N, CA, C and O atoms as a DFTB+ gen file, in Angstrom:
708 C
 N C O
     1  1     123.134     137.315      55.568
     2  2     122.595     137.548      54.365
     3  2     123.017     136.134      53.483
     4  3     122.407     135.906      52.438
     5  1     123.947     135.322      53.893
     6  2     123.978     133.989      52.505
     7  2     122.946     132.859      53.210
     8  3     122.625     131.833      52.610
     9  1     122.554     133.126      54.323
    10  2     121.399     132.138      54.695
    11  2     120.129     132.525      54.285
    12  3     119.169     131.791      54.054
    13  1     120.228     134.214      54.187
    14  2     118.887     134.394      53.276
    15  2     118.738     133.796      51.887
    16  3     117.872     133.092      51.368
    17  1     119.764     134.264      51.511
    18  2     120.033     134.066      49.711
    19  2     120.093     132.662      49.670
    20  3     119.613     132.421      48.562
    21  1     120.420     131.449      50.251
    22  2     119.951     130.307      50.156
    23  2     118.694     129.619      50.249
    24  3     118.313     128.730      49.488
    25  1     117.871     130.249      51.560
    26  2     116.399     130.332      51.307
    27  2     115.742     130.893      50.222
    28  3     114.611     130.642      49.806
    29  1     116.472     131.586      49.855
    30  2     115.643     132.270      48.657
    31  2     115.513     131.303      47.597
    32  3     114.484     130.942      47.025
    33  1     116.935     130.865      47.381
    34  2     117.161     129.888      45.994
    35  2     116.547     128.837      46.348
    36  3     115.929     128.459      45.353
    37  1     116.355     128.115      47.240
    38  2     116.026     126.723      47.526
    39  2     114.134     126.932      47.134
    40  3     113.397     125.947      47.154
    41  1     113.677     128.156      46.849
    42  2     111.933     128.504      46.728
    43  2     111.951     128.542      45.353
    44  3     110.898     128.551      44.715
    45  1     113.452     128.573      44.624
    46  2     113.092     128.889      43.466
    47  2     112.931     128.018      42.341
    48  3     112.919     127.057      43.111
    49  1     112.774     127.384      41.024
    50  2     112.660     126.577      40.104
    51  2     114.115     126.821      39.482
    52  3     114.913     127.747      39.626
    53  1     114.167     125.395      38.582
    54  2     115.427     125.396      38.299
    55  2     115.782     126.316      37.319
    56  3     117.006     126.445      37.300
    57  1     115.181     127.050      36.445
    58  2     115.611     127.846      35.483
    59  2     115.687     129.487      36.217
    60  3     116.592     130.215      35.808
    61  1     114.846     129.966      37.159
    62  2     115.156     130.704      37.903
    63  2     116.273     130.772      38.827
    64  3     116.914     131.812      38.979
    65  1     116.534     129.668      39.466
    66  2     117.806     129.414      40.286
    67  2     118.983     129.402      39.171
    68  3     119.765     130.287      39.518
    69  1     119.355     128.913      38.227
    70  2     120.139     129.492      37.675
    71  2     120.297     130.774      37.123
    72  3     121.427     131.258      37.177
    73  1     119.215     131.550      36.499
    74  2     119.275     132.801      36.326
    75  2     120.007     133.692      37.661
    76  3     121.012     134.399      37.589
    77  1     119.269     133.446      38.723
    78  2     119.971     134.222      39.974
    79  2     121.292     133.866      40.417
    80  3     122.180     134.684      40.657
    81  1     121.393     132.580      40.521
    82  2     123.201     131.602      40.663
    83  2     124.294     132.746      39.555
    84  3     125.269     133.407      39.911
    85  1     123.755     132.647      38.354
    86  2     124.707     133.569      37.349
    87  2     124.485     135.363      37.560
    88  3     125.428     136.138      37.399
    89  1     123.425     135.709      37.847
    90  2     123.414     137.389      38.271
    91  2     124.116     137.281      39.669
    92  3     125.202     137.855      39.582
    93  1     123.987     136.948      40.481
    94  2     124.978     136.848      41.744
    95  2     126.753     136.430      41.350
    96  3     127.702     136.926      41.957
    97  1     126.846     135.673      40.494
    98  2     128.056     135.198      40.788
    99  2     128.685     135.995      39.813
   100  3     129.914     136.038      39.776
   101  1     127.860     136.755      38.863
   102  2     128.275     137.900      37.899
   103  2     128.926     138.762      38.522
   104  3     130.149     138.820      38.391
   105  1     128.201     139.662      39.379
   106  2     128.931     140.499      40.036
   107  2     129.441     140.574      41.270
   108  3     129.503     141.673      41.822
   109  1     129.867     139.474      41.873
   110  2     130.716     138.825      42.682
   111  2     131.770     138.517      42.175
   112  3     132.719     138.324      42.935
   113  1     131.953     138.372      40.772
   114  2     133.542     138.006      39.784
   115  2     133.743     139.154      39.342
   116  3     134.949     139.394      39.283
   117  1     132.842     140.313      38.864
   118  2     133.228     141.525      38.546
   119  2     134.118     141.737      39.832
   120  3     135.346     141.661      39.835
   121  1     133.248     142.037      41.022
   122  2     133.920     142.694      41.732
   123  2     135.353     142.385      42.573
   124  3     136.222     143.146      43.002
   125  1     135.209     141.015      42.607
   126  2     136.491     140.209      43.109
   127  2     137.624     141.098      42.061
   128  3     138.577     141.759      42.473
   129  1     137.243     140.916      40.685
   130  2     138.393     141.156      39.708
   131  2     138.442     142.305      39.756
   132  3     139.414     142.646      39.081
   133  1     137.722     143.545      40.365
   134  2     138.210     144.565      40.530
   135  2     139.183     144.865      41.596
   136  3     140.203     145.524      41.398
   137  1     138.868     144.405      42.638
   138  2     139.914     144.473      43.603
   139  2     141.032     143.872      43.744
   140  3     141.882     144.243      44.553
   141  1     141.164     142.831      42.939
   142  2     142.502     142.129      42.637
   143  2     143.199     142.975      41.885
   144  3     144.409     142.976      42.116
   145  1     142.706     143.902      40.818
   146  2     143.144     144.577      39.978
   147  2     143.623     146.207      40.865
   148  3     144.776     146.638      40.870
   149  1     143.024     146.553      41.210
   150  2     142.995     147.618      42.393
   151  2     144.760     147.188      43.201
   152  3     145.778     147.877      43.264
   153  1     144.515     145.990      43.631
   154  2     145.777     145.458      44.623
   155  2     147.111     145.440      43.794
   156  3     148.103     146.063      44.173
   157  1     147.087     144.835      42.862
   158  2     147.843     144.107      41.894
   159  2     148.748     145.120      40.734
   160  3     149.791     144.790      40.171
   161  1     147.956     146.514      40.569
   162  2     148.756     147.183      39.608
   163  2     150.145     147.844      40.375
   164  3     151.309     147.741      39.985
   165  1     149.669     148.513      41.517
   166  2     150.861     149.393      42.201
   167  2     151.767     148.309      42.494
   168  3     152.959     148.400      42.200
   169  1     151.107     146.919      43.258
   170  2     152.490     145.978      43.748
   171  2     153.451     145.970      42.175
   172  3     154.670     146.134      42.129
   173  1     152.697     145.776      41.168
   174  2     153.657     145.076      39.975
   175  2     154.168     146.276      39.595
   176  3     155.224     146.076      38.995
   177  1     153.813     147.830      39.694
   178  2     154.388     148.764      39.026
   179  2     155.920     149.054      40.200
   180  3     157.050     149.352      39.814
   181  1     155.570     148.893      41.336
   182  2     156.324     148.817      42.508
   183  2     157.707     148.159      42.328
   184  3     158.811     148.695      42.426
   185  1     157.361     146.704      42.004
   186  2     158.464     145.723      41.886
   187  2     159.000     145.713      40.376
   188  3     160.183     145.433      40.185
   189  1     158.240     145.983      39.406
   190  2     158.908     145.840      38.051
   191  2     159.118     147.382      37.434
   192  3     159.864     147.566      36.472
   193  1     158.544     148.236      37.941
   194  2     158.799     149.282      37.427
   195  2     158.046     149.591      36.259
   196  3     157.425     148.775      35.577
   197  1     158.138     150.858      36.061
   198  2     157.096     151.120      34.747
   199  2     157.097     150.800      33.536
   200  3     156.064     150.867      32.872
   201  1     158.371     150.351      32.976
   202  2     158.897     149.820      31.593
   203  2     158.776     148.114      31.801
   204  3     158.704     147.351      30.837
   205  1     158.768     147.688      33.129
   206  2     158.385     146.527      33.452
   207  2     156.861     146.007      33.358
   208  3     156.547     144.941      32.828
   209  1     156.011     146.865      33.917
   210  2     154.783     146.565      33.736
   211  2     154.282     147.321      32.596
   212  3     153.114     147.047      32.320
   213  1     154.781     148.104      31.933
   214  2     154.048     148.208      30.501
   215  2     154.419     146.889      29.374
   216  3     153.883     146.618      28.300
   217  1     155.607     146.185      30.133
   218  2     155.680     145.169      29.013
   219  2     155.077     143.561      29.536
   220  3     154.713     142.588      28.875
   221  1     155.138     143.725      30.562
   222  2     153.934     142.939      31.226
   223  2     152.436     142.877      30.932
   224  3     151.867     141.787      30.895
   225  1     151.746     144.098      30.711
   226  2     150.586     143.915      30.219
   227  2     150.483     143.813      28.608
   228  3     149.535     143.372      27.958
   229  1     151.498     144.247      28.218
   230  2     151.645     144.149      26.780
   231  2     151.679     142.572      26.301
   232  3     150.937     142.162      25.408
   233  1     152.438     141.900      26.857
   234  2     152.260     140.180      26.583
   235  2     150.972     139.527      27.189
   236  3     150.381     138.542      26.749
   237  1     150.584     140.458      28.557
   238  2     149.123     139.765      28.883
   239  2     147.879     139.823      27.916
   240  3     147.087     138.932      27.609
   241  1     147.940     140.992      27.575
   242  2     146.979     141.485      26.784
   243  2     146.975     140.812      25.213
   244  3     145.934     140.580      24.598
   245  1     148.256     140.561      24.722
   246  2     148.351     140.033      23.689
   247  2     148.107     138.430      23.832
   248  3     147.896     137.905      22.739
   249  1     148.093     137.691      24.749
   250  2     148.030     136.367      24.996
   251  2     146.269     136.248      24.908
   252  3     145.592     135.573      24.133
   253  1     145.853     137.134      25.966
   254  2     144.243     137.257      26.130
   255  2     143.621     137.602      25.205
   256  3     142.505     137.084      25.159
   257  1     144.003     138.687      23.931
   258  2     143.565     138.478      22.741
   259  2     143.822     137.081      21.915
   260  3     142.885     136.605      21.275
   261  1     144.650     136.658      21.928
   262  2     144.621     135.390      21.361
   263  2     143.623     134.230      21.851
   264  3     143.368     133.386      20.992
   265  1     143.346     134.155      22.432
   266  2     142.630     133.301      23.594
   267  2     141.375     133.492      22.702
   268  3     140.821     132.420      22.456
   269  1     140.774     134.605      22.144
   270  2     139.613     134.649      21.284
   271  2     139.688     133.782      20.061
   272  3     138.761     133.321      19.396
   273  1     141.055     133.649      19.893
   274  2     141.194     132.933      18.695
   275  2     141.043     131.786      18.462
   276  3     142.048     131.221      18.030
   277  1     139.585     130.810      18.652
   278  2     139.699     129.560      18.659
   279  2     138.803     128.983      17.495
   280  3     138.091     127.979      17.537
   281  1     138.979     129.734      16.591
   282  2     138.930     129.620      14.811
   283  2     137.702     129.269      14.801
   284  3     137.425     128.479      13.899
   285  1     136.490     129.704      15.778
   286  2     134.731     129.884      16.045
   287  2     134.820     128.412      16.286
   288  3     133.822     127.902      15.776
   289  1     135.615     127.469      16.867
   290  2     135.549     126.205      17.469
   291  2     134.384     126.223      18.785
   292  3     133.355     125.570      18.955
   293  1     135.003     127.195      19.544
   294  2     134.327     127.110      20.801
   295  2     132.847     127.713      20.669
   296  3     131.975     127.085      21.267
   297  1     132.447     128.895      19.933
   298  2     131.034     129.295      19.770
   299  2     130.519     127.735      18.954
   300  3     129.748     127.042      19.617
   301  1     130.831     127.340      17.911
   302  2     130.040     126.266      17.224
   303  2     129.787     125.045      18.228
   304  3     128.756     124.382      18.341
   305  1     131.303     124.888      19.109
   306  2     130.661     123.836      19.585
   307  2     129.506     124.116      21.110
   308  3     128.653     123.392      21.624
   309  1     130.000     125.477      21.433
   310  2     128.844     125.913      22.629
   311  2     127.386     125.491      21.945
   312  3     126.753     124.533      22.387
   313  1     126.989     126.160      21.011
   314  2     125.595     125.850      20.047
   315  2     125.042     124.381      19.786
   316  3     123.863     124.036      19.857
   317  1     126.297     123.475      19.426
   318  2     125.907     122.492      19.375
   319  2     125.748     121.559      20.384
   320  3     125.186     120.481      20.194
   321  1     126.374     122.032      21.822
   322  2     126.605     121.308      22.890
   323  2     124.938     121.620      23.522
   324  3     124.495     120.755      24.277
   325  1     124.241     122.569      23.279
   326  2     123.536     123.374      23.892
   327  2     122.357     122.503      23.254
   328  3     121.426     122.175      23.989
   329  1     122.364     122.181      22.137
   330  2     121.602     121.502      21.092
   331  2     121.294     120.040      21.803
   332  3     120.209     119.670      22.251
   333  1     122.447     119.364      21.788
   334  2     122.593     118.241      22.607
   335  2     122.548     117.742      23.944
   336  3     122.611     116.565      24.300
   337  1     122.433     118.750      24.630
   338  2     122.073     118.956      26.080
   339  2     120.299     118.842      26.144
   340  3     119.721     117.892      26.673
   341  1     119.765     119.731      25.648
   342  2     118.536     119.755      25.419
   343  2     117.703     118.806      25.102
   344  3     116.584     118.685      25.600
   345  1     118.384     117.786      23.925
   346  2     117.533     116.672      23.507
   347  2     118.233     115.391      24.551
   348  3     118.077     114.236      24.154
   349  1     118.770     115.551      25.483
   350  2     119.442     114.654      26.758
   351  2     120.416     113.936      25.854
   352  3     120.571     112.758      26.175
   353  1     121.184     114.380      24.699
   354  2     122.001     113.097      23.937
   355  2     123.428     113.583      24.335
   356  3     124.161     114.392      23.764
   357  1     123.625     112.825      25.536
   358  2     124.716     113.362      26.139
   359  2     126.214     112.595      25.947
   360  3     127.362     112.966      26.194
   361  1     125.564     111.155      25.301
   362  2     126.648     110.688      24.620
   363  2     127.352     111.397      23.402
   364  3     128.531     111.690      23.201
   365  1     126.528     111.518      22.871
   366  2     127.088     112.625      21.640
   367  2     127.954     113.831      21.970
   368  3     129.064     114.118      21.523
   369  1     127.176     114.485      22.872
   370  2     128.000     115.876      23.510
   371  2     129.147     115.573      24.058
   372  3     130.028     116.420      23.910
   373  1     129.481     114.389      24.793
   374  2     130.596     114.046      24.962
   375  2     131.688     113.825      24.370
   376  3     132.833     114.031      24.773
   377  1     131.156     113.196      22.935
   378  2     131.776     113.113      22.163
   379  2     132.534     114.164      21.513
   380  3     133.748     114.279      21.349
   381  1     131.375     115.052      21.112
   382  2     131.788     116.078      20.354
   383  2     132.536     117.291      21.225
   384  3     132.928     118.310      20.657
   385  1     132.729     117.040      22.951
   386  2     133.272     118.126      23.619
   387  2     134.770     117.347      23.358
   388  3     135.709     117.999      22.902
   389  1     134.889     116.147      23.628
   390  2     136.488     115.755      23.271
   391  2     136.930     115.746      22.116
   392  3     138.144     115.690      21.919
   393  1     135.892     115.806      20.950
   394  2     136.539     116.121      19.998
   395  2     137.075     117.919      19.781
   396  3     138.198     118.212      19.369
   397  1     136.497     118.479      19.984
   398  2     136.762     120.085      20.116
   399  2     137.882     120.244      20.830
   400  3     138.771     121.007      20.451
   401  1     137.975     119.411      22.148
   402  2     138.954     119.400      22.850
   403  2     140.398     119.404      21.995
   404  3     141.216     120.269      21.680
   405  1     140.264     118.019      21.801
   406  2     141.351     117.561      20.838
   407  2     141.956     118.506      20.048
   408  3     143.155     118.775      20.117
   409  1     141.143     119.039      19.272
   410  2     141.470     119.830      18.243
   411  2     142.180     121.183      18.628
   412  3     143.016     121.708      17.892
   413  1     141.780     121.713      19.852
   414  2     142.142     123.000      20.508
   415  2     143.781     122.202      21.228
   416  3     144.791     122.903      21.290
   417  1     143.798     121.172      21.563
   418  2     145.071     120.676      21.948
   419  2     145.993     120.733      20.957
   420  3     147.015     121.417      21.024
   421  1     145.642     119.954      19.915
   422  2     146.732     120.548      18.425
   423  2     146.958     121.713      18.360
   424  3     148.133     121.941      18.650
   425  1     146.371     122.618      18.105
   426  2     146.427     123.674      17.877
   427  2     147.284     124.447      18.865
   428  3     148.145     125.196      18.404
   429  1     147.106     124.321      20.408
   430  2     147.935     124.526      21.318
   431  2     149.220     124.226      21.514
   432  3     150.032     125.022      21.985
   433  1     149.572     122.638      21.040
   434  2     150.707     122.108      20.826
   435  2     151.478     122.811      19.505
   436  3     152.653     123.160      19.395
   437  1     150.822     122.854      18.938
   438  2     151.766     123.411      17.442
   439  2     151.764     125.121      17.890
   440  3     152.617     125.593      17.138
   441  1     151.482     125.707      18.333
   442  2     151.592     127.080      18.982
   443  2     152.934     126.857      19.849
   444  3     153.952     127.537      19.726
   445  1     152.763     125.821      20.716
   446  2     154.187     125.329      21.738
   447  2     155.258     125.409      21.267
   448  3     156.145     126.173      21.647
   449  1     155.345     124.305      20.002
   450  2     156.263     124.074      18.974
   451  2     157.033     125.302      18.579
   452  3     158.262     125.316      18.515
   453  1     156.026     126.649      18.237
   454  2     156.156     127.570      17.744
   455  2     157.219     128.395      18.238
   456  3     157.939     129.077      17.509
   457  1     157.314     128.322      19.554
   458  2     157.616     128.967      20.598
   459  2     159.337     129.151      20.303
   460  3     159.958     130.080      20.820
   461  1     159.915     128.260      19.516
   462  2     161.540     128.180      19.187
   463  2     161.810     129.415      18.860
   464  3     162.804     130.014      19.271
   465  1     160.920     129.911      18.068
   466  2     160.940     131.224      17.368
   467  2     161.380     132.507      18.229
   468  3     161.748     133.567      17.722
   469  1     161.270     132.211      19.841
   470  2     161.559     133.599      20.501
   471  2     163.053     133.708      21.004
   472  3     163.662     134.664      21.483
   473  1     163.514     132.167      20.684
   474  2     165.353     132.427      20.727
   475  2     165.948     132.834      19.610
   476  3     167.173     132.761      19.517
   477  1     165.185     133.316      18.609
   478  2     165.854     133.942      17.464
   479  2     165.305     135.524      17.275
   480  3     165.740     136.211      16.351
   481  1     164.206     136.096      18.333
   482  2     163.994     137.236      18.109
   483  2     164.414     137.975      19.201
   484  3     164.619     137.528      20.329
   485  1     164.565     139.399      18.742
   486  2     165.074     140.195      20.007
   487  2     163.770     140.854      20.748
   488  3     163.279     141.904      20.336
   489  1     163.353     140.277      21.665
   490  2     162.351     140.817      22.330
   491  2     162.718     142.317      22.842
   492  3     161.946     143.241      22.587
   493  1     163.807     142.511      23.504
   494  2     164.196     143.846      23.856
   495  2     163.758     144.881      22.896
   496  3     163.011     145.794      23.248
   497  1     164.351     144.720      21.306
   498  2     164.231     145.445      20.147
   499  2     162.708     145.896      20.057
   500  3     162.082     146.935      20.265
   501  1     162.496     144.930      19.751
   502  2     160.714     144.716      19.281
   503  2     159.916     145.574      20.108
   504  3     158.927     146.143      19.646
   505  1     160.372     145.738      21.602
   506  2     159.358     146.690      22.518
   507  2     160.224     147.691      22.656
   508  3     159.560     148.658      23.030
   509  1     161.586     148.051      22.537
   510  2     162.028     149.151      22.687
   511  2     162.430     149.174      24.379
   512  3     162.509     150.222      25.020
   513  1     162.608     148.133      24.817
   514  2     163.144     147.804      26.136
   515  2     164.417     148.698      26.568
   516  3     165.430     148.569      25.881
   517  1     164.436     149.494      27.532
   518  2     165.799     150.128      27.816
   519  2     166.397     149.370      29.189
   520  3     167.450     148.732      29.185
   521  1     165.385     149.587      30.575
   522  2     165.719     148.978      31.500
   523  2     166.372     147.682      31.681
   524  3     165.670     146.677      31.567
   525  1     167.884     147.539      32.006
   526  2     168.615     146.165      32.255
   527  2     168.051     145.173      33.152
   528  3     168.600     144.071      33.121
   529  1     167.314     145.289      33.747
   530  2     166.503     144.626      34.466
   531  2     165.400     143.799      33.757
   532  3     165.398     142.569      33.804
   533  1     164.602     144.413      33.196
   534  2     163.762     144.050      32.214
   535  2     164.166     143.776      31.216
   536  3     163.283     143.114      30.670
   537  1     165.081     143.874      30.514
   538  2     166.206     143.606      29.626
   539  2     166.561     142.064      29.600
   540  3     166.469     141.327      28.618
   541  1     167.030     141.685      31.011
   542  2     166.882     140.728      31.351
   543  2     166.516     139.334      31.320
   544  3     167.051     138.244      31.115
   545  1     165.141     139.918      31.669
   546  2     163.622     138.940      31.588
   547  2     162.811     138.965      30.896
   548  3     161.846     138.211      31.023
   549  1     162.927     139.890      29.868
   550  2     161.704     139.891      28.812
   551  2     161.525     138.932      27.859
   552  3     160.426     139.098      27.329
   553  1     162.185     137.896      27.353
   554  2     162.506     136.547      26.859
   555  2     161.641     135.522      27.808
   556  3     160.619     134.935      27.453
   557  1     162.296     135.435      29.139
   558  2     161.452     134.550      29.867
   559  2     160.217     134.935      30.120
   560  3     159.274     134.148      30.035
   561  1     160.078     136.216      30.467
   562  2     158.520     136.723      30.654
   563  2     157.511     135.982      29.353
   564  3     156.533     135.241      29.448
   565  1     158.225     136.540      28.138
   566  2     157.212     136.148      26.782
   567  2     156.781     134.509      26.659
   568  3     155.759     134.005      26.194
   569  1     158.019     133.870      27.284
   570  2     158.158     132.643      26.905
   571  2     157.326     131.827      28.019
   572  3     157.130     130.638      27.765
   573  1     156.851     132.307      29.143
   574  2     156.112     132.042      29.994
   575  2     154.616     132.137      29.887
   576  3     153.787     131.281      30.196
   577  1     154.418     133.390      29.371
   578  2     152.986     133.788      28.946
   579  2     152.371     133.009      27.846
   580  3     151.256     132.490      27.910
   581  1     153.238     132.963      26.754
   582  2     152.892     132.142      25.734
   583  2     152.600     130.736      25.992
   584  3     151.728     130.127      25.372
   585  1     153.457     130.122      27.072
   586  2     153.517     129.016      27.405
   587  2     152.278     128.799      28.088
   588  3     151.559     127.868      27.725
   589  1     151.856     129.740      29.277
   590  2     150.602     129.772      29.861
   591  2     149.152     129.736      29.189
   592  3     148.142     129.087      29.460
   593  1     149.515     130.922      27.962
   594  2     148.530     130.597      26.823
   595  2     147.934     129.339      26.273
   596  3     146.731     129.112      26.141
   597  1     149.211     128.331      25.886
   598  2     149.225     126.996      25.156
   599  2     148.329     126.551      25.839
   600  3     147.211     126.390      25.351
   601  1     148.651     126.194      27.348
   602  2     148.013     125.367      28.383
   603  2     146.659     125.618      28.509
   604  3     145.871     124.711      28.242
   605  1     146.220     126.800      28.905
   606  2     145.167     127.630      29.148
   607  2     144.202     127.611      28.032
   608  3     143.050     127.869      28.382
   609  1     144.443     127.288      26.339
   610  2     143.873     127.387      25.348
   611  2     142.995     126.512      25.208
   612  3     141.870     126.796      24.795
   613  1     143.376     125.256      25.541
   614  2     142.130     124.155      25.399
   615  2     141.484     124.203      26.388
   616  3     140.290     124.180      26.089
   617  1     141.746     124.295      28.104
   618  2     141.165     124.254      29.021
   619  2     139.853     125.060      29.338
   620  3     138.959     124.773      30.133
   621  1     140.039     126.707      28.071
   622  2     138.784     127.522      28.120
   623  2     137.719     126.785      27.778
   624  3     136.640     127.370      27.864
   625  1     137.704     125.511      27.361
   626  2     136.372     124.951      26.860
   627  2     135.237     125.064      27.909
   628  3     134.065     125.385      27.713
   629  1     135.855     124.725      29.076
   630  2     135.111     124.638      30.130
   631  2     134.109     125.545      30.238
   632  3     133.029     125.126      30.654
   633  1     134.259     127.106      29.860
   634  2     133.697     127.714      29.550
   635  2     132.334     127.630      28.842
   636  3     131.231     128.021      29.222
   637  1     132.701     127.029      27.740
   638  2     131.737     126.974      26.830
   639  2     130.815     125.769      27.213
   640  3     129.609     125.719      26.972
   641  1     131.590     124.760      27.876
   642  2     130.659     123.607      28.384
   643  2     129.593     124.248      29.459
   644  3     128.419     123.905      29.588
   645  1     130.166     125.082      30.065
   646  2     129.236     125.788      31.256
   647  2     128.083     126.004      30.738
   648  3     127.026     125.393      30.900
   649  1     128.508     127.556      29.645
   650  2     126.958     127.907      28.898
   651  2     126.389     127.120      28.216
   652  3     125.255     127.511      27.938
   653  1     126.691     125.991      27.728
   654  2     125.762     125.032      26.665
   655  2     125.304     124.299      28.064
   656  3     124.692     123.353      27.568
   657  1     125.223     124.157      29.133
   658  2     124.547     123.223      30.194
   659  2     124.039     124.343      31.280
   660  3     123.679     124.109      32.434
   661  1     124.092     125.471      30.700
   662  2     123.083     126.616      31.254
   663  2     123.726     126.912      32.847
   664  3     123.112     126.975      33.912
   665  1     124.605     127.004      32.684
   666  2     125.353     127.029      34.241
   667  2     126.151     128.233      34.143
   668  3     127.373     128.099      34.218
   669  1     125.675     129.351      33.992
   670  2     126.571     130.151      33.725
   671  2     127.355     130.620      35.192
   672  3     128.440     131.201      35.208
   673  1     126.739     130.323      36.148
   674  2     127.433     130.654      37.518
   675  2     128.639     130.333      37.819
   676  3     129.434     131.034      38.444
   677  1     128.913     128.694      37.156
   678  2     129.944     127.984      37.099
   679  2     131.242     128.687      35.719
   680  3     132.324     128.186      35.414
   681  1     130.691     129.753      35.244
   682  2     131.382     130.114      34.315
   683  2     132.038     131.271      35.043
   684  3     133.251     131.425      34.905
   685  1     131.316     132.121      35.827
   686  2     131.954     133.144      36.158
   687  2     133.022     132.648      36.950
   688  3     134.148     133.103      36.749
   689  1     132.774     131.475      38.131
   690  2     133.657     130.918      38.980
   691  2     134.909     130.767      38.335
   692  3     135.931     131.122      38.922
   693  1     134.967     130.112      36.792
   694  2     136.225     129.864      36.468
   695  2     136.590     131.039      35.834
   696  3     137.820     131.066      35.795
   697  1     136.047     132.154      35.251
   698  2     136.694     133.529      35.371
   699  2     137.685     134.020      36.673
   700  3     138.873     134.336      36.729
   701  1     136.846     133.947      37.460
   702  2     137.769     134.324      38.923
   703  2     139.164     133.696      39.198
   704  3     140.068     134.286      39.789
   705  1     139.239     132.426      38.700
   706  2     139.888     131.161      39.399
   707  2     141.057     131.599      37.812
   708  3     142.051     130.915      37.570
């Protein structure tokens, strides 16, 4: 099946090939993501309990929602990069990408510095956690989730770069990883 798909791709033009790769990788990424969730959720509930699972999902969703808060830099950067790549102006595109990346790194670093507030907030009371095991680990889990967000926040620009280069399949692979 893979060899048949490779032969089919070799006969396509650049634009059609990009669309076919994007569609195929999109279906593959969604399928793999669904399978992972089907496997992960029962494992996490079994290991962390219902309250631990609920806390973990709350923290995870909060950090995922915050990832969209790039202050419009990502969308604006993607639009401008697309224009620059269309005009074959790779030098200016690189300068723009580096500037956008530096801005998001500065924002992420500022957020990281604000992590100190976690040591003054009673996470257990805030989330009304009653399970002793979850209570003992809640601050660490929140810290790791926010730290992961701060590291990943500027790195998400690779999605915008892939889309601006019309490499949607690369975007899909990045989402799976």
